[in-house]
C-alpha positions as CSV (number, residue, x, y, z in Angstrom):
1,M,27.8,181.8,132.4
2,T,28.9,185.2,131.4
3,A,31.1,186.1,128.4
4,S,33.7,187.9,130.8
5,S,34.4,184.7,132.9
6,T,34.5,182.4,129.0
7,R,38.2,181.4,129.1
8,L,40.0,180.4,125.6
9,V,42.5,177.9,125.9
10,V,45.0,177.8,122.5
11,R,44.6,174.9,120.8
12,W,47.3,175.2,118.7
13,H,50.1,177.1,117.7
14,T,51.3,179.5,114.5
15,V,54.8,179.0,113.3
16,A,56.3,182.1,114.8
17,E,54.4,181.3,118.5
18,V,56.2,177.4,118.1
19,A,59.5,179.5,117.1
20,V,59.7,180.9,119.9
21,M,58.4,177.9,122.0
22,L,61.7,176.2,120.9
23,N,64.3,179.2,120.7
24,Y,64.5,179.1,116.9
25,G,64.9,181.3,114.3
26,L,61.6,181.7,112.4
27,S,63.5,180.6,109.1
28,K,64.1,177.6,110.5
29,T,60.6,176.6,112.0
30,K,59.6,177.9,109.1
31,M,61.7,174.9,107.3
32,L,61.4,172.7,110.1
33,V,57.3,172.7,108.9
34,A,58.1,172.8,105.3
35,T,60.0,169.6,105.3
36,G,57.4,167.7,107.6
37,E,59.9,167.7,110.6
38,I,57.0,169.5,112.4
39,R,53.5,168.0,111.9
40,S,51.7,171.0,111.0
41,L,48.1,171.4,109.0
42,K,47.0,174.1,106.9
43,D,44.0,176.3,108.0
44,G,42.8,179.1,105.4
45,R,46.1,180.3,104.1
46,H,47.9,180.1,107.8
47,R,49.8,176.4,109.2
48,R,49.2,175.6,112.6
49,V,51.1,173.5,114.5
50,L,49.5,171.4,117.4
51,P,51.1,171.3,120.9
52,E,51.2,167.8,120.9
53,W,53.1,168.0,117.1
54,V,55.4,170.1,119.2
55,D,56.1,167.8,122.1
56,E,56.3,165.3,119.3
57,Y,59.2,167.4,117.3
58,V,61.1,167.8,120.9
59,Q,61.5,163.7,122.0
60,R,62.1,162.9,117.7
61,R,65.4,165.4,118.7
62,A,65.9,164.4,122.1
63,A,66.3,160.5,121.7
64,G,68.3,161.4,118.4
65,A,71.3,162.9,120.7
66,A,71.0,159.9,123.0
């Protein structure tokens, strides 16, 4: 396998990427992360969110609306 054929798969998202995914503002998304409503981990100076954690948040919101 050559370097040009290697494909990087995103394993986690930045808070800004999560905001875009959820169609939320960055401030609201940061608040959800800070309060733990959206799980995250600290990677150096940055917060990262696994795709499963975004799914968990969406499922909780959908269940609360039902």
